[in-house]
N, C-alpha and C positions, 0 to 999 in steps of 0.2 A: 864482308859487305863492300861493294865498290861505290865510292862517292867521288863525284867530280870536283875539281878545284875550280873556283869561279873568281872572276875579277871583282874586287871591291875597291874602287878608287885606284890608287897606285899600288895597292897590295893585292893579295890573293886570300881566299878563305874557303871554308867548307860549310855546308849546311848539315847540321846534325838532326836526324829525324826526331820528332817529338817523343816517340816511344822510347828511344835511347835516353833522351834527357830525363824523362819521367823515371825510367828504371834506375838511373844513377842519381836521382834527386838533384839535378842541376837546374838552376833558375837563371841567374844573370852573369855570374862570374865563375871562372875555373882557374886552376893552377896549370900552367903550361911549361913543360920541360922538354929537353932533348937528351936522350940517353942512348948511347951506342947507335946513333943514326936513326933513332925512332922518336917520333913526337908522342909525348905522354900528356894526356889531358885528364885531370882529376878534379872532382868537385872540391870546392872550398869547404873545409871542415870547420863548422862554427859551433 
């Protein structure tokens, strides 16, 4: 899936489609890491 990077103030961000958020059970917070040049976004396990 191709997603555009958008400006958010002085930063940049992405919009994650609702279907993906629902599929991954993501609401408000995620864990963000960089591994081997890749951005990894994972739901917070509570």
